[in-house]
C-alpha angles and dihedrals in degrees: 000000000000115000112256095236090052091050091051100041123104112232120232110264115211124205090253090053093057097051128074126173135041124320136171101185120054114195097146109088106045092246125155102269094197095069132244134290090249127093090246117049114250096165093109124076114252126254101279093213097038092227099174093046093048090050090055093046089047091057092050099042099034092235124128113248090242088065095054130090121185121206142178090270121322086285091076091056090047091052093047092052089060092045093050103039109024124074107218114247092011115055130061142205130214121227131183111220135239088053144114109318100219093074090067094039092054091045091053092047089055095044092245118150115244120218113195122207106180120223118253120259089271089054093249130127121281096221096183092053091046091053090051092049097052116097137165091279097051105114106160135037117188120207116183108202118199082030126228122247098009097052097215127123117242115243107271094218091056091053090050089054089056092048092050098045108032118084094203131066122296109207115199113196107207098174091139099036093118089069097044132099089212114087125241121264091230094107088058093062091096090052101048119045089186093059124108120178124198123201134161145205090220098087122036092012091055096226101122090132092060094056099217119158129177132214122192120197145130115299096256090059093044090050090057091047089056092045095055103034122097109270098247102027095148113054125222095250092054092048093050096045093045090053090052091049094048089060090065103065093144093066091049091050091050093049091048092051091048092047092054091048091049091048090057091047092049092049090053093050093047092054088061092063115094096219094053109101102177142355109204118222110260136198091184138073091268139054132220110225126193114206145156111276098002093178092054091048089050092053091046092053092046088055088056091051093254114127121199129160120267107216096163093117094050120104112273090003101092112163092002132140122195110220122194115217107250133187117299090260093049091049092051091051090051092052093046090052091049091049089056090050093052094047 
């Protein structure tokens, strides 16, 4: 599946790549040897393969470091998948709207045709339509589960059907998996060589500002990720701060538990409002809410300084707002504002 030019190319070799062993004097990379004006020295280039960070993630996720790729957000991994596996102007990808918008953006940037197979009314896969859409040039299928913006998990058995019957790569985006009842597909990596799993530290781990995404896959796929990526794609500050954060799993677990509890509370309060038509079941840290006059409600909330996401123009999401679960105080303020609107 790999593009011929990618197979043949020689990856950039940094100075740190070429050296192994112990050294005390570094005169190889044209860095400023005197240090940096910051309290912590950032005058040296970062580890290009993020070895320490991958070791820590390996211990948490149960995945060998050789099966982990780290990117500047999950978006970098999405972009690299198109660069590595899709021939511009020839190959195509299949997406299931409504879903995360960056799959289509990255496809368009790489001149890869997008085939859209809309989800069914229950926000699950239309397997018959998917089978009809696949052709010899279909290289990537993206499954967002739990899905954004709908919040539901995709039926596991349907994803397994794709993995067993599609010759290309099935990419499962598990950005919200920490909040879900459905288990990750990570244990299935040894079973499916065509499986790629995306996760992130931006959601449950609360590190959106660091932009650190993770891809888990078989070693051949990871090797191509590392071949094509920019040499120092994860900076030193991000690596250090992520390592510190990963040592604090208990806080993340507590936040996740509270988020799920607040989601249930918020759902109950929303149902009491007369203009709320439906709150869709969610395995994520947000809920999709169908209501009368969603655009007007959005503008009303914005006027109150409360920003939610208007999804009313998205396929299958007519008159819907996507609401992220906030802190207990933020959620109470949201409900009080909505009570005033309904009065």
